[in-house]
C-alpha positions in Angstrom: -21.3 -3.1 -31.4 -20.7 0.3 -31.0 -18.3 0.5 -33.9 -21.4 -1.0 -36.2 -23.8 1.6 -34.8 -21.6 4.1 -35.8 -21.3 2.9 -39.2 -25.0 2.7 -39.5 -25.5 6.5 -38.5 -22.5 7.3 -41.3 -24.4 5.6 -43.9 -27.4 7.6 -42.9 -25.7 10.9 -42.7 -23.8 10.2 -45.8 -26.4 10.9 -48.2 -27.8 13.8 -45.9 -24.7 15.5 -46.4 -24.6 15.3 -50.1 -28.0 17.0 -49.9 -27.1 19.5 -47.8 -24.1 20.3 -49.7 -26.1 20.4 -53.0 -28.3 22.9 -51.1 -25.5 25.4 -50.3 -24.2 25.3 -53.6 -27.6 25.9 -54.9 -28.1 29.0 -53.1 -24.6 30.3 -53.0 -23.5 29.5 -56.7 -23.3 32.9 -59.1 -25.0 30.9 -62.0 -28.0 29.4 -59.8 -31.1 31.9 -59.7 -31.5 31.0 -56.4 -28.5 32.9 -55.5 -30.3 35.9 -55.7 -32.9 35.4 -53.4 -33.7 37.7 -50.1 -32.5 34.9 -47.9 -30.0 33.0 -50.1 -27.5 33.8 -47.8 -29.4 32.4 -44.8 -29.9 28.9 -46.6 -26.5 28.7 -47.9 -25.2 29.1 -44.4 -27.5 27.0 -42.6 -26.8 24.0 -45.2 -23.0 24.6 -45.3 -23.1 24.3 -41.4 -25.1 21.2 -41.7 -22.9 19.8 -44.3 -20.1 19.9 -42.1 -21.3 18.7 -39.3 -22.7 15.5 -40.7 -20.1 14.8 -43.4 -17.2 12.3 -42.8 -13.7 13.6 -42.8 -11.0 12.4 -44.9 -7.0 12.5 -44.4 -6.0 15.7 -45.5 -3.4 16.3 -47.9 0.0 18.0 -46.8 -0.1 20.4 -49.4 3.4 21.4 -49.5 4.7 21.6 -53.0 7.1 24.0 -52.5 9.5 26.0 -50.2 11.4 28.9 -50.2 15.2 28.6 -50.0 17.3 32.1 -50.5 14.7 33.7 -52.0 13.5 31.2 -54.2 11.0 28.9 -54.9 12.1 25.2 -54.8 9.6 22.3 -55.8 8.7 19.8 -53.1 8.3 16.2 -53.5 6.3 13.7 -50.9 8.1 10.2 -51.5 7.6 7.6 -48.8 11.3 6.4 -47.5 10.1 3.6 -45.8 7.2 1.5 -45.6 6.0 -0.2 -42.4 2.6 -2.0 -41.6 2.0 1.2 -39.1 3.6 3.9 -40.2 5.3 5.4 -43.2 8.3 7.2 -43.1 7.5 10.6 -45.3 10.5 12.3 -47.1 9.9 15.9 -48.6 12.5 15.8 -51.2 13.6 19.4 -52.4 15.2 19.9 -55.4 18.9 19.1 -55.1 20.1 21.8 -57.1 18.8 24.6 -55.1 18.4 22.9 -51.5 21.6 22.8 -49.5 23.3 19.6 -49.6 24.6 19.8 -46.1 21.3 21.0 -44.6 20.3 19.2 -41.3 18.5 15.8 -41.7 15.8 15.9 -39.3 13.4 13.4 -38.3 10.3 14.6 -36.9 7.9 11.9 -34.9 4.5 13.2 -35.3 2.0 11.9 -32.4 -0.3 8.6 -32.8 -3.3 10.1 -30.8 -6.1 10.2 -32.5 -5.0 13.0 -35.6 -3.0 12.6 -39.0 0.6 13.6 -39.1 -0.7 16.2 -41.2 -1.6 18.2 -37.8 2.3 19.1 -38.2 1.9 20.4 -41.6 3.3 24.1 -40.5 5.9 22.7 -38.6 6.9 21.0 -41.7 6.3 24.1 -43.5 9.0 26.1 -41.0 11.8 23.6 -41.3 11.8 23.0 -44.9 13.9 25.9 -46.1 17.0 25.0 -44.1 16.2 20.9 -43.1 16.3 17.7 -45.1 12.7 16.7 -43.5 11.8 13.1 -42.9 8.5 12.6 -40.8 6.4 9.7 -39.0 3.1 9.4 -41.1 0.9 6.8 -38.8 -1.5 4.7 -40.7 -5.1 4.3 -39.5 -5.4 1.1 -37.7 -8.8 -0.1 -39.4 -6.5 -0.1 -42.7 -4.2 -2.5 -41.3 -4.8 -6.1 -41.7 -5.0 -8.6 -38.9 -2.0 -10.2 -40.5 0.2 -7.6 -39.8 0.0 -8.5 -36.0 -0.7 -6.5 -32.8 0.9 -3.2 -32.4 2.3 -2.5 -28.9 4.4 0.4 -27.3 7.6 -1.6 -27.7 6.8 -1.8 -31.3 6.6 1.8 -31.4 10.0 2.2 -30.2 11.4 -0.2 -32.6 9.6 1.4 -35.5 11.4 5.0 -34.1 14.8 3.2 -33.8 14.7 1.5 -37.2 13.7 5.1 -38.7 16.7 6.5 -37.0 19.0 3.8 -38.5 17.7 3.9 -42.1 18.4 7.9 -41.9 21.9 7.5 -40.5 23.9 8.8 -37.5 24.0 12.3 -38.8 19.6 12.8 -38.0 18.4 15.1 -36.0 15.3 14.1 -34.1 12.0 16.3 -33.0 9.2 14.5 -31.3 6.3 16.8 -30.5 3.6 15.8 -27.5 3.0 12.2 -27.3 5.7 10.4 -28.9 8.2 12.2 -26.7 8.2 9.1 -24.3 8.5 6.3 -26.9 11.4 8.5 -28.7 13.1 8.9 -25.3 13.0 5.0 -24.7 14.0 4.4 -28.3 17.3 6.7 -27.9 18.1 5.6 -24.7 18.3 1.9 -25.5 20.5 2.8 -28.5 22.5 4.6 -25.7 22.9 1.6 -23.6 23.6 -0.4 -26.3 26.4 1.7 -27.6 24.4 2.1 -31.0 26.9 3.5 -33.6 23.3 5.1 -35.2 22.8 7.3 -32.2 21.2 10.5 -33.2 23.4 13.7 -33.2 20.5 15.5 -31.2 17.0 15.0 -29.7 14.5 17.7 -29.4 11.3 16.9 -27.1 8.5 19.2 -27.8 5.6 19.5 -25.4 5.6 16.0 -24.1 4.1 13.9 -21.3 7.7 13.1 -19.7 6.1 12.7 -16.3 2.4 13.6 -16.5 2.3 13.9 -12.8 3.8 17.0 -12.6 1.1 18.7 -15.0 -2.2 16.6 -14.9 -5.0 17.0 -17.2 -8.3 15.3 -17.6 -6.8 12.6 -19.6 -4.3 12.1 -16.5 -7.1 12.0 -13.9 -9.2 9.7 -16.1 -6.5 7.5 -16.5 -5.7 7.0 -12.8 -9.5 7.4 -11.4 -10.3 4.4 -13.4 -9.2 1.0 -13.7 -7.2 -0.8 -16.5 -10.3 -3.0 -17.2 -12.6 -0.1 -17.6 -10.5 1.4 -20.5 -10.3 -2.2 -22.3 -14.0 -2.8 -21.8 -15.4 0.6 -22.9 -13.5 2.2 -25.4 -11.5 -0.6 -27.3 -13.8 -2.4 -30.1 -13.3 -4.2 -33.3 -13.2 -2.8 -36.7 -15.8 -3.5 -38.8 -16.1 -6.0 -42.0 -16.0 -3.3 -44.5 -12.1 -1.9 -43.8 -9.1 -3.7 -44.2 -8.5 -4.5 -40.6 -11.9 -6.2 -39.9 -11.5 -7.7 -36.4 -8.6 -5.6 -35.2 -9.2 -4.4 -31.8 -8.8 -0.4 -32.1 -9.3 2.7 -29.8 -11.7 4.3 -32.3 -11.1 7.7 -34.1 -14.8 8.7 -33.5 -14.5 8.2 -30.0 -11.3 9.8 -29.8 -13.0 12.9 -31.7 -15.8 12.9 -28.6 -13.4 13.3 -26.1 -11.5 15.7 -28.1 -15.0 17.9 -28.6 -16.2 17.2 -24.6 -13.5 18.7 -23.4 -14.2 22.4 -24.8 -17.5 21.7 -25.6 -18.7 25.8 -25.5 -15.8 26.7 -27.2 -16.6 24.6 -30.6 -20.1 25.5 -30.2 -19.3 29.2 -30.7 -17.0 28.5 -33.1 -19.5 27.0 -35.3 -21.7 29.5 -34.4 -19.1 32.4 -35.7 -18.8 30.5 -38.6 -22.6 30.6 -39.8 -22.4 34.5 -38.8 -19.0 35.2 -41.0 -21.1 33.2 -43.5 -24.0 35.8 -43.5 -21.7 38.5 -43.7 -19.6 37.4 -46.3 -16.5 37.2 -44.1 -14.6 34.8 -46.8 -11.2 34.8 -44.7 -12.3 33.9 -41.6 -14.6 31.2 -42.8 -12.1 29.6 -45.0 -10.2 29.6 -41.8 -12.6 27.8 -40.0 -13.0 25.1 -42.7 -9.1 24.6 -42.6 -9.0 23.9 -39.2 -12.1 21.5 -38.9 -10.9 20.1 -41.8 -7.9 18.8 -40.0 -9.5 18.8 -36.6 -12.4 16.5 -37.4 -9.9 13.9 -39.6 -9.0 11.2 -37.1 -7.9 7.9 -36.6 -8.1 4.3 -35.2 -5.6 3.9 -32.7 -4.3 0.1 -32.0 -6.0 -1.0 -29.0 -2.5 -2.5 -27.5 -0.5 0.5 -27.9 -3.3 2.6 -26.4 -4.0 0.0 -23.3 0.2 0.5 -23.2 0.2 4.0 -22.7 -2.8 4.4 -20.4 -1.0 1.4 -18.0 2.6 2.9 -18.3 2.8 6.3 -19.6 -0.3 8.5 -18.4 -0.2 7.6 -14.9 3.7 8.6 -14.7 5.0 4.9 -14.2 7.8 5.3 -16.8 8.8 8.7 -14.8 8.3 6.8 -11.7 10.1 3.9 -12.5 12.8 6.0 -14.0 14.4 2.8 -16.3 13.4 1.5 -19.5 14.3 -1.8 -20.9 14.0 -4.0 -24.1 14.0 -7.6 -23.6 17.5 -8.7 -23.2 18.8 -5.1 -24.0 18.4 -3.0 -20.7 18.8 0.6 -21.0 20.6 3.1 -18.6 19.8 6.5 -20.4 22.9 8.1 -19.1 26.5 8.2 -20.0 27.6 4.9 -21.8 31.0 3.8 -22.0 32.5 6.9 -21.8 30.2 8.9 -24.1 28.5 12.5 -23.7 24.7 12.4 -23.4 22.6 12.2 -26.5 21.3 15.5 -26.2 24.7 17.2 -26.5 26.1 14.7 -29.8 26.2 18.1 -32.0 30.0 18.4 -32.2 31.1 14.9 -32.6 34.2 15.6 -35.0 36.6 13.3 -32.6 34.3 10.4 -32.8 33.8 7.5 -35.4 30.6 8.0 -37.2 29.4 5.1 -39.3 27.8 5.8 -42.8 24.2 5.2 -43.4 24.8 1.7 -44.7 26.4 0.2 -41.8 23.2 1.8 -39.5 20.7 0.2 -42.0 23.0 -3.0 -41.8 22.5 -3.3 -38.2 18.6 -2.2 -38.1 18.2 -5.6 -40.3 20.5 -7.8 -37.7 19.5 -6.6 -34.5 16.4 -7.9 -32.6 15.5 -11.0 -34.6 12.6 -11.6 -32.1 10.0 -9.0 -31.0 11.4 -7.5 -27.6 9.1 -6.4 -25.0 9.8 -3.2 -23.0 10.7 -4.1 -19.6 9.8 -1.3 -16.9 10.8 -3.1 -13.6 14.5 -3.6 -13.8 15.7 -2.5 -10.2 19.3 -2.5 -11.8 18.7 0.3 -14.4 19.7 3.6 -13.7 17.3 6.5 -13.3 15.9 8.2 -16.5 17.1 11.6 -15.0 20.6 10.8 -15.5 19.8 11.0 -19.4 18.4 14.1 -19.1 21.2 15.9 -18.2 21.8 19.7 -18.2 19.8 21.9 -20.5 20.4 21.9 -24.4 22.2 24.7 -25.9 21.1 26.6 -28.4 23.8 25.7 -30.6 23.4 22.1 -30.0 20.2 22.1 -31.8 19.9 21.8 -35.5 
């Protein structure tokens, strides 16, 4: 019901946002006589502020048409390397005539936590000059038909494994924030199975491996509320007008409300400063505000199954507490497997046989004919701390 009420509010605000946008243009366009009235700046600033508060934000574009390699501008083309119901593997193809043919291949795993993968635009921009970059671009759950089935935490893990196998054994995996835990599980399972397509290195940036060590408001909420509270209060079906009608999701508008509620004073001050910048004619600061909130306010719905699995197993630190992961018949002992070194330290592997990408893709097709489930209560499994090993050396990174 809450999602339907939100859609009614959007239907009401859409013409209002269009009206205020037209008013802003009317009082700011050099071709409008109203732009030269004494109160034109105040009117234009007020109208634009109301427009930005009331409008619906769409997924931003990557806007990475080129990169700089050896001082030359190189064209970049955004292409879909692998298309799955809940995620697209996006490849940023550089001009092969100018890009390094032996540049490291990097899989950048973006968070599935409310915002779009474009939030990592600057990270991709920084990697492009010296890396062949692939990014997980998660699909808004309300756009995924019910026929695609549910999407659990174990499906996330399997998606990461499929992407790694698709890219071959020379890929370097970087996970940012939320995906560090499922990426750790995915690579651990591959290591425990002695998978020939294990990545050369794995970098985990700012992720909640054990959220208990640095609890936030989200952690405290997850540990003080029962599981049923989240299932009953924040999970809602997608309205009929979307392709995923009837799918249970954690709606993006609720996630956005939670983001704003964590720092309401800061957001209010930012919008007030934006209004003052418009009055002063400070276009650079005003444009910086637009860019930030165009990204921040664009949110996506999260599959209910994945969100509830995260609340139940990841946020309270259960994975770290259990210190083991498994998948169906395949158990993970994420340390040294059959004489191999930890995955963190697989950069220099000239002595080891490393199959080509075709072998990895073949294995991705043959493995797991069913849908394995993540098993988190296997006492015979070794702890995750054995997998973490010593710190990664600088020259071990791509």
